[in-house]
VMD Tcl script that builds the backbone (N, CA, C; Angstrom):
set m [mol new atoms 558]
animate dup $m
set s [atomselect $m all]
$s set {name element resname resid chain x y z} {
  {N N UNK 1 A 106.318 114.907 118.278}
  {CA C UNK 1 A 107.747 115.151 118.201}
  {C C UNK 1 A 108.504 113.842 118.394}
  {N N UNK 2 A 109.641 113.747 117.758}
  {CA C UNK 2 A 110.485 112.567 117.874}
  {C C UNK 2 A 111.733 112.885 118.685}
  {N N UNK 3 A 112.390 111.837 119.126}
  {CA C UNK 3 A 113.622 111.936 119.891}
  {C C UNK 3 A 114.779 111.588 118.953}
  {N N UNK 4 A 115.837 112.387 118.987}
  {CA C UNK 4 A 117.029 112.125 118.182}
  {C C UNK 4 A 117.903 111.138 118.945}
  {N N UNK 5 A 118.117 109.957 118.356}
  {CA C UNK 5 A 118.961 108.940 118.981}
  {C C UNK 5 A 120.375 109.036 118.422}
  {N N UNK 6 A 121.339 109.057 119.336}
  {CA C UNK 6 A 122.756 109.060 118.992}
  {C C UNK 6 A 123.376 107.764 119.475}
  {N N UNK 7 A 124.575 107.452 118.980}
  {CA C UNK 7 A 125.333 106.385 119.628}
  {C C UNK 7 A 126.107 107.036 120.772}
  {N N UNK 8 A 126.835 106.266 121.554}
  {CA C UNK 8 A 127.502 106.835 122.734}
  {C C UNK 8 A 128.594 107.832 122.365}
  {N N UNK 9 A 129.064 107.801 121.113}
  {CA C UNK 9 A 130.085 108.764 120.695}
  {C C UNK 9 A 129.466 110.065 120.184}
  {N N UNK 10 A 128.128 110.114 120.073}
  {CA C UNK 10 A 127.454 111.341 119.651}
  {C C UNK 10 A 127.080 111.381 118.185}
  {N N UNK 11 A 127.223 110.273 117.473}
  {CA C UNK 11 A 126.869 110.231 116.046}
  {C C UNK 11 A 125.372 109.937 115.914}
  {N N UNK 12 A 124.635 110.759 115.126}
  {CA C UNK 12 A 123.199 110.519 114.943}
  {C C UNK 12 A 122.936 109.146 114.326}
  {N N UNK 13 A 121.899 108.488 114.865}
  {CA C UNK 13 A 121.552 107.151 114.392}
  {C C UNK 13 A 120.146 107.061 113.828}
  {N N UNK 14 A 119.183 107.667 114.503}
  {CA C UNK 14 A 117.790 107.484 114.092}
  {C C UNK 14 A 116.903 108.515 114.778}
  {N N UNK 15 A 115.695 108.629 114.254}
  {CA C UNK 15 A 114.626 109.366 114.920}
  {C C UNK 15 A 113.744 108.325 115.574}
  {N N UNK 16 A 113.482 108.480 116.862}
  {CA C UNK 16 A 112.656 107.544 117.618}
  {C C UNK 16 A 111.313 108.184 117.956}
  {N N UNK 17 A 110.269 107.370 117.916}
  {CA C UNK 17 A 108.983 107.847 118.413}
  {C C UNK 17 A 109.090 107.969 119.933}
  {N N UNK 18 A 108.156 108.667 120.535}
  {CA C UNK 18 A 108.141 108.800 121.991}
  {C C UNK 18 A 108.056 107.413 122.624}
  {N N UNK 19 A 107.255 106.533 122.036}
  {CA C UNK 19 A 107.098 105.169 122.562}
  {C C UNK 19 A 108.428 104.408 122.494}
  {N N UNK 20 A 109.151 104.511 121.373}
  {CA C UNK 20 A 110.441 103.829 121.245}
  {C C UNK 20 A 111.463 104.383 122.242}
  {N N UNK 21 A 111.466 105.705 122.407}
  {CA C UNK 21 A 112.385 106.322 123.363}
  {C C UNK 21 A 112.055 105.889 124.792}
  {N N UNK 22 A 110.770 105.834 125.119}
  {CA C UNK 22 A 110.358 105.405 126.464}
  {C C UNK 22 A 110.836 103.987 126.742}
  {N N UNK 23 A 110.795 103.126 125.731}
  {CA C UNK 23 A 111.271 101.749 125.905}
  {C C UNK 23 A 112.766 101.731 126.207}
  {N N UNK 24 A 113.536 102.619 125.533}
  {CA C UNK 24 A 114.976 102.709 125.825}
  {C C UNK 24 A 115.208 103.129 127.271}
  {N N UNK 25 A 114.463 104.150 127.714}
  {CA C UNK 25 A 114.583 104.610 129.102}
  {C C UNK 25 A 114.235 103.477 130.065}
  {N N UNK 26 A 113.121 102.808 129.828}
  {CA C UNK 26 A 112.636 101.775 130.738}
  {C C UNK 26 A 113.580 100.577 130.821}
  {N N UNK 27 A 114.302 100.331 129.759}
  {CA C UNK 27 A 115.235 99.190 129.722}
  {C C UNK 27 A 116.672 99.601 130.035}
  {N N UNK 28 A 116.837 100.784 130.629}
  {CA C UNK 28 A 118.163 101.300 130.985}
  {C C UNK 28 A 119.100 101.342 129.776}
  {N N UNK 29 A 118.534 101.765 128.630}
  {CA C UNK 29 A 119.315 101.821 127.401}
  {C C UNK 29 A 119.873 103.190 127.081}
  {N N UNK 30 A 119.742 104.157 127.991}
  {CA C UNK 30 A 120.217 105.518 127.751}
  {C C UNK 30 A 121.550 105.726 128.450}
  {N N UNK 31 A 122.578 106.108 127.674}
  {CA C UNK 31 A 123.899 106.381 128.250}
  {C C UNK 31 A 123.962 107.826 128.759}
  {N N UNK 32 A 123.432 108.769 127.970}
  {CA C UNK 32 A 123.402 110.175 128.366}
  {C C UNK 32 A 122.369 110.912 127.525}
  {N N UNK 33 A 122.020 112.124 127.957}
  {CA C UNK 33 A 120.992 112.912 127.275}
  {C C UNK 33 A 121.470 114.343 127.083}
  {N N UNK 34 A 120.799 115.043 126.185}
  {CA C UNK 34 A 121.034 116.478 125.976}
  {C C UNK 34 A 119.685 117.184 125.911}
  {N N UNK 35 A 119.672 118.444 126.328}
  {CA C UNK 35 A 118.456 119.248 126.268}
  {C C UNK 35 A 117.564 119.008 127.476}
  {N N UNK 36 A 116.621 119.893 127.617}
  {CA C UNK 36 A 115.649 119.790 128.698}
  {C C UNK 36 A 114.534 118.832 128.295}
  {N N UNK 37 A 113.992 118.069 129.242}
  {CA C UNK 37 A 112.889 117.171 128.901}
  {C C UNK 37 A 111.777 117.941 128.194}
  {N N UNK 38 A 111.205 117.309 127.158}
  {CA C UNK 38 A 110.154 117.966 126.385}
  {C C UNK 38 A 108.821 117.220 126.448}
  {N N UNK 39 A 108.858 116.001 126.966}
  {CA C UNK 39 A 107.644 115.205 127.154}
  {C C UNK 39 A 107.753 114.497 128.495}
  {N N UNK 40 A 106.677 114.512 129.253}
  {CA C UNK 40 A 106.626 113.751 130.501}
  {C C UNK 40 A 105.494 112.740 130.355}
  {N N UNK 41 A 105.859 111.473 130.422}
  {CA C UNK 41 A 104.873 110.399 130.346}
  {C C UNK 41 A 104.452 110.041 131.766}
  {N N UNK 42 A 103.163 109.864 131.953}
  {CA C UNK 42 A 102.631 109.558 133.273}
  {C C UNK 42 A 102.122 108.116 133.283}
  {N N UNK 43 A 102.537 107.395 134.313}
  {CA C UNK 43 A 102.130 106.000 134.452}
  {C C UNK 43 A 101.122 105.830 135.563}
  {N N UNK 44 A 101.119 104.650 136.108}
  {CA C UNK 44 A 100.180 104.321 137.173}
  {C C UNK 44 A 100.625 104.835 138.527}
  {N N UNK 45 A 99.783 104.617 139.497}
  {CA C UNK 45 A 100.062 105.010 140.881}
  {C C UNK 45 A 100.773 103.843 141.567}
  {N N UNK 46 A 101.894 104.143 142.195}
  {CA C UNK 46 A 102.638 103.113 142.916}
  {C C UNK 46 A 101.917 102.806 144.225}
  {N N UNK 47 A 101.667 101.534 144.450}
  {CA C UNK 47 A 100.908 101.116 145.627}
  {C C UNK 47 A 101.632 101.488 146.920}
  {N N UNK 48 A 102.945 101.269 146.959}
  {CA C UNK 48 A 103.698 101.503 148.201}
  {C C UNK 48 A 103.787 102.990 148.555}
  {N N UNK 49 A 104.059 103.835 147.567}
  {CA C UNK 49 A 104.272 105.257 147.854}
  {C C UNK 49 A 103.041 106.113 147.600}
  {N N UNK 50 A 102.136 105.628 146.777}
  {CA C UNK 50 A 100.968 106.424 146.419}
  {C C UNK 50 A 101.276 107.486 145.377}
  {N N UNK 51 A 102.505 107.482 144.838}
  {CA C UNK 51 A 102.911 108.471 143.839}
  {C C UNK 51 A 102.725 107.927 142.427}
  {N N UNK 52 A 102.440 108.839 141.519}
  {CA C UNK 52 A 102.323 108.460 140.122}
  {C C UNK 52 A 103.718 108.345 139.516}
  {N N UNK 53 A 103.938 107.316 138.699}
  {CA C UNK 53 A 105.240 107.186 138.040}
  {C C UNK 53 A 105.317 108.177 136.876}
  {N N UNK 54 A 106.488 108.773 136.720}
  {CA C UNK 54 A 106.724 109.760 135.663}
  {C C UNK 54 A 107.992 109.382 134.906}
  {N N UNK 55 A 107.998 109.651 133.604}
  {CA C UNK 55 A 109.180 109.424 132.777}
  {C C UNK 55 A 109.366 110.657 131.904}
  {N N UNK 56 A 110.424 111.431 132.186}
  {CA C UNK 56 A 110.709 112.652 131.428}
  {C C UNK 56 A 111.668 112.316 130.290}
  {N N UNK 57 A 111.237 112.580 129.055}
  {CA C UNK 57 A 112.048 112.273 127.872}
  {C C UNK 57 A 112.789 113.514 127.395}
  {N N UNK 58 A 114.064 113.341 127.096}
  {CA C UNK 58 A 114.894 114.417 126.563}
  {C C UNK 58 A 114.839 114.390 125.034}
  {N N UNK 59 A 115.088 115.515 124.367}
  {CA C UNK 59 A 115.012 115.557 122.907}
  {C C UNK 59 A 116.152 114.805 122.211}
  {N N UNK 60 A 117.271 114.620 122.923}
  {CA C UNK 60 A 118.433 113.935 122.354}
  {C C UNK 60 A 118.911 112.910 123.373}
  {N N UNK 61 A 119.025 111.655 122.919}
  {CA C UNK 61 A 119.487 110.589 123.811}
  {C C UNK 61 A 120.584 109.781 123.122}
  {N N UNK 62 A 121.559 109.366 123.899}
  {CA C UNK 62 A 122.597 108.463 123.402}
  {C C UNK 62 A 122.276 107.072 123.920}
  {N N UNK 63 A 122.165 106.131 122.990}
  {CA C UNK 63 A 121.803 104.759 123.357}
  {C C UNK 63 A 123.049 103.953 123.694}
  {N N UNK 64 A 122.909 103.112 124.712}
  {CA C UNK 64 A 123.997 102.202 125.076}
  {C C UNK 64 A 124.111 101.099 124.023}
  {N N UNK 65 A 125.309 100.498 123.954}
  {CA C UNK 65 A 125.481 99.311 123.122}
  {C C UNK 65 A 125.839 99.614 121.689}
  {N N UNK 66 A 126.005 98.541 120.932}
  {CA C UNK 66 A 126.403 98.646 119.524}
  {C C UNK 66 A 125.194 99.007 118.662}
  {N N UNK 67 A 125.467 99.753 117.618}
  {CA C UNK 67 A 124.436 100.142 116.670}
  {C C UNK 67 A 124.439 99.166 115.494}
  {N N UNK 68 A 123.279 98.958 114.863}
  {CA C UNK 68 A 123.253 98.087 113.684}
  {C C UNK 68 A 124.138 98.648 112.578}
  {N N UNK 69 A 124.669 97.775 111.752}
  {CA C UNK 69 A 125.612 98.211 110.711}
  {C C UNK 69 A 124.978 99.193 109.740}
  {N N UNK 70 A 123.654 99.114 109.499}
  {CA C UNK 70 A 123.014 100.036 108.563}
  {C C UNK 70 A 123.103 101.480 109.054}
  {N N UNK 71 A 123.247 101.647 110.372}
  {CA C UNK 71 A 123.331 102.997 110.934}
  {C C UNK 71 A 124.652 103.668 110.556}
  {N N UNK 72 A 125.626 102.892 110.132}
  {CA C UNK 72 A 126.937 103.442 109.788}
  {C C UNK 72 A 127.113 103.593 108.285}
  {N N UNK 73 A 125.998 103.589 107.580}
  {CA C UNK 73 A 126.039 103.752 106.125}
  {C C UNK 73 A 126.854 104.991 105.771}
  {N N UNK 74 A 127.743 104.891 104.805}
  {CA C UNK 74 A 128.611 106.020 104.477}
  {C C UNK 74 A 127.876 107.085 103.675}
  {N N UNK 75 A 126.867 106.692 102.905}
  {CA C UNK 75 A 126.125 107.663 102.104}
  {C C UNK 75 A 124.640 107.515 102.415}
  {N N UNK 76 A 123.972 108.618 102.753}
  {CA C UNK 76 A 122.547 108.528 103.065}
  {C C UNK 76 A 121.738 108.067 101.855}
  {N N UNK 77 A 120.631 107.406 102.123}
  {CA C UNK 77 A 119.740 106.979 101.044}
  {C C UNK 77 A 119.177 108.209 100.335}
  {N N UNK 78 A 119.105 108.131 99.024}
  {CA C UNK 78 A 118.586 109.218 98.195}
  {C C UNK 78 A 117.081 109.055 98.029}
  {N N UNK 79 A 116.337 110.121 98.268}
  {CA C UNK 79 A 114.888 110.125 98.028}
  {C C UNK 79 A 114.512 111.498 97.491}
  {N N UNK 80 A 113.408 111.564 96.761}
  {CA C UNK 80 A 112.974 112.854 96.230}
  {C C UNK 80 A 112.708 113.887 97.321}
  {N N UNK 81 A 111.982 113.547 98.397}
  {CA C UNK 81 A 111.757 114.584 99.422}
  {C C UNK 81 A 113.059 115.151 99.988}
  {N N UNK 82 A 114.032 114.282 100.256}
  {CA C UNK 82 A 115.311 114.773 100.802}
  {C C UNK 82 A 116.078 115.566 99.740}
  {N N UNK 83 A 116.041 115.119 98.493}
  {CA C UNK 83 A 116.716 115.840 97.403}
  {C C UNK 83 A 116.134 117.240 97.252}
  {N N UNK 84 A 114.802 117.352 97.234}
  {CA C UNK 84 A 114.161 118.652 97.060}
  {C C UNK 84 A 114.457 119.583 98.238}
  {N N UNK 85 A 114.541 119.019 99.456}
  {CA C UNK 85 A 114.914 119.841 100.614}
  {C C UNK 85 A 116.375 120.290 100.524}
  {N N UNK 86 A 117.269 119.353 100.140}
  {CA C UNK 86 A 118.688 119.713 99.995}
  {C C UNK 86 A 118.834 120.894 99.041}
  {N N UNK 87 A 118.074 120.858 97.952}
  {CA C UNK 87 A 118.186 121.885 96.911}
  {C C UNK 87 A 117.231 123.058 97.123}
  {N N UNK 88 A 116.554 123.066 98.288}
  {CA C UNK 88 A 115.669 124.166 98.697}
  {C C UNK 88 A 114.559 124.437 97.692}
  {N N UNK 89 A 114.120 123.375 96.990}
  {CA C UNK 89 A 113.038 123.444 96.004}
  {C C UNK 89 A 113.345 124.402 94.856}
  {N N UNK 90 A 114.636 124.519 94.538}
  {CA C UNK 90 A 115.083 125.398 93.461}
  {C C UNK 90 A 115.552 124.544 92.284}
  {N N UNK 91 A 115.058 124.853 91.094}
  {CA C UNK 91 A 115.483 124.162 89.880}
  {C C UNK 91 A 116.935 124.529 89.591}
  {N N UNK 92 A 117.771 123.517 89.434}
  {CA C UNK 92 A 119.198 123.765 89.186}
  {C C UNK 92 A 119.441 124.356 87.803}
  {N N UNK 93 A 118.473 124.258 86.901}
  {CA C UNK 93 A 118.650 124.777 85.538}
  {C C UNK 93 A 118.180 126.216 85.387}
  {N N UNK 94 A 116.950 126.527 85.823}
  {CA C UNK 94 A 116.442 127.900 85.647}
  {C C UNK 94 A 116.631 128.764 86.890}
  {N N UNK 95 A 116.851 128.137 88.043}
  {CA C UNK 95 A 117.092 128.881 89.278}
  {C C UNK 95 A 115.843 129.353 89.994}
  {N N UNK 96 A 114.667 128.984 89.523}
  {CA C UNK 96 A 113.423 129.390 90.168}
  {C C UNK 96 A 113.017 128.378 91.240}
  {N N UNK 97 A 112.267 128.861 92.229}
  {CA C UNK 97 A 111.748 128.005 93.307}
  {C C UNK 97 A 110.347 127.542 92.920}
  {N N UNK 98 A 110.052 126.265 93.201}
  {CA C UNK 98 A 108.778 125.660 92.810}
  {C C UNK 98 A 108.131 124.926 93.979}
  {N N UNK 99 A 106.817 124.674 93.850}
  {CA C UNK 99 A 106.108 123.806 94.785}
  {C C UNK 99 A 106.563 122.379 94.542}
  {N N UNK 100 A 106.474 121.555 95.570}
  {CA C UNK 100 A 106.941 120.169 95.480}
  {C C UNK 100 A 106.341 119.407 94.303}
  {N N UNK 101 A 105.055 119.622 94.036}
  {CA C UNK 101 A 104.408 118.864 92.955}
  {C C UNK 101 A 104.914 119.257 91.563}
  {N N UNK 102 A 105.628 120.360 91.462}
  {CA C UNK 102 A 106.161 120.812 90.173}
  {C C UNK 102 A 107.635 120.462 89.988}
  {N N UNK 103 A 108.185 119.640 90.903}
  {CA C UNK 103 A 109.606 119.289 90.859}
  {C C UNK 103 A 109.808 117.836 90.451}
  {N N UNK 104 A 110.983 117.576 89.883}
  {CA C UNK 104 A 111.370 116.227 89.499}
  {C C UNK 104 A 112.817 115.982 89.907}
  {N N UNK 105 A 113.162 114.702 90.033}
  {CA C UNK 105 A 114.569 114.313 90.210}
  {C C UNK 105 A 115.182 114.262 88.825}
  {N N UNK 106 A 116.247 115.006 88.624}
  {CA C UNK 106 A 116.904 115.082 87.325}
  {C C UNK 106 A 118.321 114.540 87.437}
  {N N UNK 107 A 118.714 113.735 86.478}
  {CA C UNK 107 A 120.076 113.194 86.418}
  {C C UNK 107 A 120.909 114.080 85.510}
  {N N UNK 108 A 121.962 114.661 86.036}
  {CA C UNK 108 A 122.820 115.548 85.251}
  {C C UNK 108 A 123.369 114.780 84.052}
  {N N UNK 109 A 123.964 113.626 84.312}
  {CA C UNK 109 A 124.325 112.701 83.234}
  {C C UNK 109 A 123.180 111.700 83.177}
  {N N UNK 110 A 122.398 111.720 82.107}
  {CA C UNK 110 A 121.225 110.845 82.043}
  {C C UNK 110 A 121.576 109.378 82.268}
  {N N UNK 111 A 120.661 108.654 82.917}
  {CA C UNK 111 A 120.900 107.223 83.151}
  {C C UNK 111 A 121.025 106.479 81.826}
  {N N UNK 112 A 120.330 106.965 80.788}
  {CA C UNK 112 A 120.431 106.326 79.469}
  {C C UNK 112 A 121.813 106.512 78.842}
  {N N UNK 113 A 122.610 107.413 79.426}
  {CA C UNK 113 A 123.962 107.691 78.914}
  {C C UNK 113 A 125.025 107.284 79.928}
  {N N UNK 114 A 124.649 106.427 80.890}
  {CA C UNK 114 A 125.614 105.907 81.857}
  {C C UNK 114 A 125.636 106.621 83.201}
  {N N UNK 115 A 124.766 107.603 83.381}
  {CA C UNK 115 A 124.706 108.305 84.663}
  {C C UNK 115 A 124.099 107.427 85.743}
  {N N UNK 116 A 124.442 107.717 86.975}
  {CA C UNK 116 A 123.970 106.909 88.098}
  {C C UNK 116 A 122.994 107.705 88.960}
  {N N UNK 117 A 122.195 106.976 89.728}
  {CA C UNK 117 A 121.214 107.576 90.627}
  {C C UNK 117 A 121.887 107.834 91.969}
  {N N UNK 118 A 122.732 108.863 92.011}
  {CA C UNK 118 A 123.499 109.207 93.201}
  {C C UNK 118 A 123.275 110.675 93.554}
  {N N UNK 119 A 123.612 111.024 94.799}
  {CA C UNK 119 A 123.474 112.410 95.245}
  {C C UNK 119 A 124.234 113.382 94.349}
  {N N UNK 120 A 125.409 112.994 93.868}
  {CA C UNK 120 A 126.230 113.928 93.089}
  {C C UNK 120 A 125.842 113.995 91.617}
  {N N UNK 121 A 124.968 113.096 91.168}
  {CA C UNK 121 A 124.489 113.147 89.786}
  {C C UNK 121 A 123.033 113.584 89.715}
  {N N UNK 122 A 122.389 113.792 90.844}
  {CA C UNK 122 A 120.974 114.172 90.867}
  {C C UNK 122 A 120.800 115.587 91.397}
  {N N UNK 123 A 119.915 116.301 90.736}
  {CA C UNK 123 A 119.563 117.657 91.165}
  {C C UNK 123 A 118.046 117.794 91.082}
  {N N UNK 124 A 117.537 118.865 91.628}
  {CA C UNK 124 A 116.131 119.195 91.543}
  {C C UNK 124 A 115.915 120.008 90.280}
  {N N UNK 125 A 114.895 119.626 89.501}
  {CA C UNK 125 A 114.561 120.374 88.284}
  {C C UNK 125 A 113.048 120.553 88.205}
  {N N UNK 126 A 112.637 121.670 87.645}
  {CA C UNK 126 A 111.207 121.857 87.385}
  {C C UNK 126 A 110.837 120.965 86.197}
  {N N UNK 127 A 109.563 120.678 86.083}
  {CA C UNK 127 A 109.103 119.783 85.007}
  {C C UNK 127 A 109.448 120.339 83.624}
  {N N UNK 128 A 109.350 121.649 83.456}
  {CA C UNK 128 A 109.631 122.271 82.164}
  {C C UNK 128 A 111.098 122.086 81.764}
  {N N UNK 129 A 112.011 122.415 82.660}
  {CA C UNK 129 A 113.439 122.271 82.352}
  {C C UNK 129 A 113.816 120.809 82.144}
  {N N UNK 130 A 113.254 119.923 82.964}
  {CA C UNK 130 A 113.545 118.500 82.836}
  {C C UNK 130 A 113.111 118.005 81.452}
  {N N UNK 131 A 111.936 118.433 81.005}
  {CA C UNK 131 A 111.442 118.039 79.680}
  {C C UNK 131 A 112.305 118.593 78.558}
  {N N UNK 132 A 112.745 119.848 78.695}
  {CA C UNK 132 A 113.596 120.461 77.654}
  {C C UNK 132 A 114.958 119.798 77.578}
  {N N UNK 133 A 115.491 119.380 78.725}
  {CA C UNK 133 A 116.815 118.754 78.729}
  {C C UNK 133 A 116.775 117.366 78.104}
  {N N UNK 134 A 115.721 116.620 78.428}
  {CA C UNK 134 A 115.616 115.262 77.883}
  {C C UNK 134 A 116.804 114.415 78.301}
  {N N UNK 135 A 117.347 113.647 77.355}
  {CA C UNK 135 A 118.485 112.775 77.679}
  {C C UNK 135 A 119.805 113.352 77.170}
  {N N UNK 136 A 119.859 114.679 77.042}
  {CA C UNK 136 A 121.095 115.329 76.587}
  {C C UNK 136 A 121.948 115.752 77.776}
  {N N UNK 137 A 123.206 116.020 77.507}
  {CA C UNK 137 A 124.115 116.479 78.555}
  {C C UNK 137 A 124.089 118.000 78.617}
  {N N UNK 138 A 124.630 118.535 79.692}
  {CA C UNK 138 A 124.708 119.996 79.835}
  {C C UNK 138 A 125.562 120.604 78.726}
  {N N UNK 139 A 126.660 119.948 78.378}
  {CA C UNK 139 A 127.541 120.454 77.308}
  {C C UNK 139 A 126.806 120.518 75.977}
  {N N UNK 140 A 126.023 119.503 75.685}
  {CA C UNK 140 A 125.271 119.489 74.425}
  {C C UNK 140 A 124.283 120.644 74.337}
  {N N UNK 141 A 123.738 121.051 75.471}
  {CA C UNK 141 A 122.762 122.136 75.520}
  {C C UNK 141 A 123.389 123.505 75.754}
  {N N UNK 142 A 124.638 123.521 76.230}
  {CA C UNK 142 A 125.270 124.784 76.603}
  {C C UNK 142 A 124.707 125.337 77.910}
  {N N UNK 143 A 124.167 124.448 78.767}
  {CA C UNK 143 A 123.577 124.854 80.040}
  {C C UNK 143 A 124.602 124.759 81.159}
  {N N UNK 144 A 124.365 125.548 82.201}
  {CA C UNK 144 A 125.160 125.460 83.427}
  {C C UNK 144 A 124.209 125.326 84.610}
  {N N UNK 145 A 124.699 124.689 85.654}
  {CA C UNK 145 A 123.894 124.534 86.869}
  {C C UNK 145 A 123.949 125.804 87.713}
  {N N UNK 146 A 122.850 126.113 88.378}
  {CA C UNK 146 A 122.824 127.249 89.305}
  {C C UNK 146 A 123.485 126.904 90.631}
  {N N UNK 147 A 123.619 125.618 90.927}
  {CA C UNK 147 A 124.293 125.155 92.143}
  {C C UNK 147 A 124.825 123.760 91.870}
  {N N UNK 148 A 125.789 123.349 92.668}
  {CA C UNK 148 A 126.380 122.027 92.503}
  {C C UNK 148 A 125.744 121.028 93.458}
  {N N UNK 149 A 125.525 119.810 93.002}
  {CA C UNK 149 A 124.998 118.779 93.890}
  {C C UNK 149 A 126.080 118.280 94.838}
  {N N UNK 150 A 125.673 117.753 95.985}
  {CA C UNK 150 A 126.624 117.194 96.939}
  {C C UNK 150 A 125.926 116.102 97.746}
  {N N UNK 151 A 126.729 115.260 98.355}
  {CA C UNK 151 A 126.204 114.202 99.218}
  {C C UNK 151 A 126.079 114.752 100.631}
  {N N UNK 152 A 124.893 114.709 101.209}
  {CA C UNK 152 A 124.708 115.225 102.575}
  {C C UNK 152 A 125.477 114.390 103.604}
  {N N UNK 153 A 125.948 115.059 104.632}
  {CA C UNK 153 A 126.583 114.370 105.761}
  {C C UNK 153 A 125.497 113.664 106.569}
  {N N UNK 154 A 125.895 112.838 107.508}
  {CA C UNK 154 A 124.922 112.141 108.357}
  {C C UNK 154 A 124.080 113.146 109.148}
  {N N UNK 155 A 124.668 114.259 109.571}
  {CA C UNK 155 A 123.926 115.281 110.311}
  {C C UNK 155 A 122.912 115.979 109.399}
  {N N UNK 156 A 123.332 116.294 108.175}
  {CA C UNK 156 A 122.406 116.900 107.214}
  {C C UNK 156 A 121.267 115.934 106.888}
  {N N UNK 157 A 121.600 114.659 106.736}
  {CA C UNK 157 A 120.585 113.666 106.414}
  {C C UNK 157 A 119.513 113.612 107.492}
  {N N UNK 158 A 119.899 113.725 108.756}
  {CA C UNK 158 A 118.911 113.704 109.837}
  {C C UNK 158 A 117.960 114.903 109.718}
  {N N UNK 159 A 118.472 116.044 109.268}
  {CA C UNK 159 A 117.632 117.231 109.061}
  {C C UNK 159 A 116.730 117.028 107.851}
  {N N UNK 160 A 117.276 116.434 106.793}
  {CA C UNK 160 A 116.540 116.260 105.541}
  {C C UNK 160 A 115.415 115.239 105.619}
  {N N UNK 161 A 115.375 114.454 106.664}
  {CA C UNK 161 A 114.358 113.407 106.756}
  {C C UNK 161 A 112.952 113.946 106.980}
  {N N UNK 162 A 112.826 115.279 107.066}
  {CA C UNK 162 A 111.512 115.895 107.087}
  {C C UNK 162 A 110.747 115.814 108.383}
  {N N UNK 163 A 111.429 115.709 109.472}
  {CA C UNK 163 A 110.785 115.662 110.782}
  {C C UNK 163 A 110.559 117.078 111.297}
  {N N UNK 164 A 109.669 117.189 112.271}
  {CA C UNK 164 A 109.554 118.448 113.014}
  {C C UNK 164 A 110.659 118.402 114.048}
  {N N UNK 165 A 111.646 119.238 113.887}
  {CA C UNK 165 A 112.849 119.182 114.713}
  {C C UNK 165 A 112.782 120.257 115.788}
  {N N UNK 166 A 113.008 119.842 117.032}
  {CA C UNK 166 A 113.030 120.778 118.155}
  {C C UNK 166 A 114.300 121.625 118.100}
  {N N UNK 167 A 114.276 122.783 118.744}
  {CA C UNK 167 A 115.416 123.708 118.724}
  {C C UNK 167 A 116.695 123.045 119.232}
  {N N UNK 168 A 116.625 122.280 120.330}
  {CA C UNK 168 A 117.816 121.589 120.853}
  {C C UNK 168 A 118.384 120.617 119.826}
  {N N UNK 169 A 117.505 119.903 119.139}
  {CA C UNK 169 A 117.932 118.931 118.138}
  {C C UNK 169 A 118.577 119.632 116.941}
  {N N UNK 170 A 117.949 120.720 116.480}
  {CA C UNK 170 A 118.495 121.447 115.325}
  {C C UNK 170 A 119.848 122.052 115.669}
  {N N UNK 171 A 119.976 122.623 116.845}
  {CA C UNK 171 A 121.258 123.200 117.275}
  {C C UNK 171 A 122.345 122.124 117.290}
  {N N UNK 172 A 122.032 120.951 117.828}
  {CA C UNK 172 A 122.991 119.849 117.872}
  {C C UNK 172 A 123.392 119.436 116.459}
  {N N UNK 173 A 122.421 119.225 115.577}
  {CA C UNK 173 A 122.718 118.770 114.212}
  {C C UNK 173 A 123.471 119.821 113.408}
  {N N UNK 174 A 123.054 121.078 113.489}
  {CA C UNK 174 A 123.711 122.139 112.709}
  {C C UNK 174 A 125.152 122.386 113.156}
  {N N UNK 175 A 125.464 122.066 114.409}
  {CA C UNK 175 A 126.838 122.263 114.899}
  {C C UNK 175 A 127.837 121.421 114.109}
  {N N UNK 176 A 127.374 120.330 113.494}
  {CA C UNK 176 A 128.271 119.463 112.735}
  {C C UNK 176 A 128.010 119.489 111.233}
  {N N UNK 177 A 127.151 120.383 110.785}
  {CA C UNK 177 A 126.882 120.527 109.357}
  {C C UNK 177 A 127.978 121.401 108.756}
  {N N UNK 178 A 128.540 120.999 107.613}
  {CA C UNK 178 A 129.604 121.804 106.991}
  {C C UNK 178 A 129.154 123.244 106.732}
  {N N UNK 179 A 130.084 124.172 106.825}
  {CA C UNK 179 A 129.785 125.595 106.660}
  {C C UNK 179 A 129.191 125.904 105.284}
  {N N UNK 180 A 129.565 125.143 104.260}
  {CA C UNK 180 A 129.090 125.398 102.899}
  {C C UNK 180 A 127.706 124.813 102.618}
  {N N UNK 181 A 127.129 124.084 103.572}
  {CA C UNK 181 A 125.852 123.415 103.360}
  {C C UNK 181 A 124.736 124.412 103.094}
  {N N UNK 182 A 123.877 124.083 102.137}
  {CA C UNK 182 A 122.712 124.918 101.874}
  {C C UNK 182 A 121.729 124.887 103.042}
  {N N UNK 183 A 121.817 123.887 103.907}
  {CA C UNK 183 A 120.916 123.801 105.062}
  {C C UNK 183 A 121.214 124.900 106.083}
  {N N UNK 184 A 122.420 125.396 106.088}
  {CA C UNK 184 A 122.786 126.508 106.999}
  {C C UNK 184 A 122.217 127.824 106.519}
  {N N UNK 185 A 121.877 127.896 105.236}
  {CA C UNK 185 A 121.468 129.169 104.643}
  {C C UNK 185 A 120.048 129.104 104.113}
  {N N UNK 186 A 119.185 128.360 104.823}
  {CA C UNK 186 A 117.793 128.200 104.371}
  {C C UNK 186 A 116.987 129.447 104.623}
}
mol reanalyze $m
mol bondsrecalc $m
mol representation Tube
mol addrep $m
């Protein structure tokens, strides 16, 4: 399991490994936490007290200090795994659900016709529909989309990154996901 790192204002920044989170704790880099500890790391025995050192990690931590500028990216990076999750593995053309290996990234306006590789121009398509569409536009084919593409929010992007998300983390992220998001209705 990973730890959800926030900035001090509560904006999601990254998924941290247990080791990375432990380093933040050890270096007094945690401003505040949410949720009940989910991992307890055990260290050595303290010579003076005879007690074992323990470090309880929370599922959500806010890190002290400034965040790198890349963390404030206005639009999440587009990838096929995140695109297919956003679209719930449903082909936007035929409306059927497919296994991941049968899906492709499809450009609504083909790149050969000036379309861009962006969240709002990309949808999930099955291989058959993608092949039939080719480099034509929807108007040329008389096709309509079964759903509209959208750019995920930073909270949605954290969900789409394909991690095993703990209940506390999912509750925190979903609280800021727009009501119309397909992630709310999975």
